[in-house]
C-alpha positions, 0 to 999 in steps of 0.5 A, a space after each residue: 476552463 478558467 470561466 468554470 474555475 471562476 464559477 466554482 471558486 465564487 460558489 465555494 467562497 460565497 457559501 463558506 463566508 455566507 454561512 460562517 463556515 470559512 476556515 484558513 485551510 479553505 484557501 488551499 482549495 482556492 489554490 487548487 483552482 489557481 494552479 493552472 494560471 502558471 501553465 506554460 507558455 507564460 506571458 503577462 498578457 495571457 496571465 492577465 486575461 486568464 485572471 480577468 476571466 477568472 475574477 469575472 466568473 467568480 463574481 458570477 458564481 457568487 451572485 448565482 448562489 446568492 440568488 439561489 439562497 434567497 429563493 430557497 429561504 423565501 416562500 411560506 413559513 412553517 404552519 398549517 396549510 392545504 398542500 398539493 403536489 406531484 409525487 416525484 419519488 416514493 420509498 416504503 418501509 416500517 409501515 410508512 411511505 416517504 414521498 417527495 412532492 414537487 410543483 407545490 401549492 400551499 393554500 392554493 398558492 404556487 411555491 418553489 422547492 420540494 416537500 418531503 412527506 411522511 405518511 402511512 403506507 398508501 398505494 402512492 405512485 410516482 406521478 400522482 397528485 397528492 392533497 392533504 392538510 397538515 403542519 409543514 416545517 420550513 427547513 432552515 439554511 445549512 449551518 454546517 452542523 447538520 449534513 442533512 440540511 446541506 443535502 436538502 439545500 442542494 436538492 431544493 427540498 424546502 419543507 417537511 411534513 407528516 400526515 396520516 392520510 393524503 388524497 390522490 387528486 389526479 395524475 401528472 401529465 408528464 410523460 416521463 413520470 408516467 413512464 417511470 411508474 409503468 416501468 416500476 409496476 412492470 418490474 415489480 410484477 415480473 421481478 418481485 424480489 431483490 432482482 427487481 430492485 436492482 433492475 429498477 435502480 439500474 434503469 432509473 437511478 432509484 435505489 430505494 427498492 433495494 434491500 438495505 443490507 444488499 445496498 450497503 454491501 454494494 456500496 462497500 464493494 465500490 460499485 454503487 455508481 452503476 445503480 445511480 444513473 451516471 455518466 457511464 449510463 448516458 455514455 453507453 446509450 449515446 454511443 450506441 445510438 450514435 453508432 447505429 445512426 452512422 448512415 445518417 452522417 453528422 445528423 446522427 447526433 440529433 437522435 443520440 442527443 434527443 434519446 439521451 435527453 429523454 432518458 435524463 428526464 426519465 431519471 429526474 435529471 441527475 447531475 451526473 447524467 446531465 453532465 454526460 449529456 452536455 459533454 457528449 452533445 458538445 463533443 458530438 457537435 464539435 466532431 460533426 463540424 470536423 473539429 477536435 474536442 478537448 476533454 478537459 474543456 468539455 468538462 469545464 463547459 459542462 460544469 459551467 452550464 450546471 453551476 450557472 443554473 443550479 449553483 448549489 449542486 457544487 456541494 452535492 456528492 453526485 456532482 463532486 464524484 461525477 466531475 472528479 472522475 472525469 477530471 481524474 481521467 483528463 489529468 492522469 489517463 495518458 500518464 498511466 497509459 504510457 506507464 503501463 504500455 507493456 501490458 496488453 492494450 485492453 488491460 492497460 486501457 482499463 487500469 489507466 482509466 480506473 487508476 485515474 478515476 480512483 486517485 482523484 475521487 479518493 478524498 471525495 469518497 472518504 469525506 462523503 461516506 467515511 470509507 474507501 472501498 478496497 474491493 472497488 478496483 477489482 469488482 469494477 474490472 468485471 462490472 463496467 465491461 459487463 454494464 455496456 452489455 447489460 444496460 442496453 439489454 435491460 433497456 431493450 427488454 423493458 421496452 419490449 415488455 411494455 409493448 407486449 405485456 403478455 410476454 414480459 416474463 420471457 423478455 425479462 428472464 435474461 436480465 433477471 438471471 444476471 441480477 440473480 447472479 449479482 445478488 448471489 455473489 454479494 450474499 455469498 462473498 464478503 466485499 465489505 473490506 474498506 478503509 475507514 475510521 479516519 478523517 482527511 481534513 485539510 489533507 483532502 484538499 492537499 491531495 487534490 492539489 497534488 493531483 493537479 500540480 503533479 499531472 501532465 497538464 502542469 509542466 515542470 522540469 524533473 527536479 521541480 516535480 520531485 521537490 513538489 512531490 516531496 513537499 506535498 507528500 510531507 504536507 499531506 502526512 502532516 495534515 493526516 497526523 494532525 487530524 487523526 493522531 492524539 499524542 497528548 491531552 483530549 480530542 472531543 468530537 461532537 455529532 448532532 443531527 435530527 435529534 440524535 447526538 453523540 460525543 467521542 472523547 479520544 486520548 492517546 490510550 483509547 476512545 470513549 463514545 457518549 450517546 443518547 437514546 435517539 441515535 441509531 447504530 448506523 449513525 454511530 458507525 457513520 460518526 465513528 467512520 470519520 473519527 475512529 477506527 479501533 475498539 472503543 474503550 467504553 460507551 456511555 449512555 446519556 439518556 433516560 431511555 436506557 434500553 434503546 441506547 444500550 441496544 444501540 451500544 451493544 452492536 458497537 465494538 466496545 469493551 464496556 457500556 456504562 449506565 447511570 442506573 441498573 436496568 433490564 437490557 435484554 440479550 447482550 455480550 458486551 459487559 455493562 457497568 453501573 457506575 456514576 464515577 469512573 475513570 477510563 484512559 486517564 479521564 474521569 467521568 461523573 454521571 451527575 444524572 441520567 442525562 448529564 455528564 461531567 468530564 474531568 481532564 487536565 484540571 478542566 471540567 467539560 459538561 455534556 447534556 444533550 437535553 440542553 440544560 445550562 452548565 454550572 461550574 464547567 469550563 465549557 459545555 457541550 450540547 446539541 448545538 455543538 454538533 460538527 465541532 471538534 475541541 482539543 484540550 491540551 495543557 489545560 487550554 481548550 483549542 
């Protein structure tokens, strides 16, 4: 366990320091890992041994991430190349295909990493070997201002490219990629509607075939995890094979591990599936030799294995949610079970597990997605037990359909009915009630520290536990108020990603959003979800392409839209004001041009220009390079 804590700490600190993202509050995260050093029984020798192991593996984690970063930044530079690669995923929409290529070759030379290719819709399938000539762009290392770059860094996506066409030069010999293609073709033929997208996502974790509206509703409902192959899927499959193989005795572990590993390969070895495979295999091996396994040590062993091989996964949402859910179970399921012992056993078991998972993953969900599902607890009450039946049934029906293609409609009729019911439920009812519009900031780390410190794994006398709970609650409240409340002055948050930019100016009496013409409604809502949950006082369009920006602003919850000049904007309900000098919430705004805005508050001038022109006479200047930054203007001082 201390080895895993050391690796995670080394990876975390190296990343923060290497990319100049370290903040004093990050030391709180280190404190999260160090709490277990004070576990009873206390002794100098044991504490020194724990600390030595921690430091040793802390260095190992930092070295692993350093090697990964060096390898990620190596390879070919941006330029024109003859590219060849194997398709590992495909999604289609708006007349284009987004293709992920692995096993890359540039001008005949093998190179590491993956390439994301955008091309006109073609009949491209997983397992095809594509060849094309075009300009490729090397993705830079993450700098903290672009969440997309961090995702690509974690996923080892090193290049992007666009091409009008590509040649299918052959087929991959990987049986798992070929099986993936056959399953997709089968489901698409038998279940061409939304039911097919749900079925394929449940089987392989690929949700790109699900309608965006339905997928958003599923996410808001808190059950999206069932369509991203997780530990729950591997656990069901492993347990089923382990149960069926009971006559084999201790040797039943072998078919269970092999089949689960094959399924992980079919699903491209997602972090959560690999985590579950390692934990199930280790627990099964320990049990086969008559020993008792420790759940928390199993989690630590799986984390250490994954981080030593792929340390960047520590920053992936899937890693944090998967391990967060398991840690929550290890820390709190026993406590909740005892607290709910008067309830029926089945209800107590579900509630204790669900509460344990939710309490630890809450800050991770808010930080990653900007909201927390209120419906998740209730919906999972029905979905998780049903999944233990639906998932093996879908696997069996799919296998039979592949063996007997002519009878596929008969075999898949039952799963199709189940998914049709799910589509109907999310189309008829509104499960989109979520907690959103706020940021946890350092409060997220305080929350996790509280979970660990107040769990049964850390023994404290009753009086000390009460004092710790009160102190941590007060610290969490302070972090939340500091991060979200504006009692005086202005708070300016800036967003910039892939050419889209926005700026939110908050005062005690309201908020104003400034956008450019490239930003989408989804990006605006995602930005607001992490910063502001109320009605906007105004949206200011800062772009020459006014029509697109106004169409975006019209879908936001705002009282007014301000423009630099009159233009035809189409159908809308939100009132539009054409003004170059106006005041909102006590802050004066001057539109100097269609692309330049001056903000005047507390005798301070802030100039914003997303096109990147130099500022003249401003106290500070905001452009795309300020993405991800927050400025606090108080008493005429910029903090």
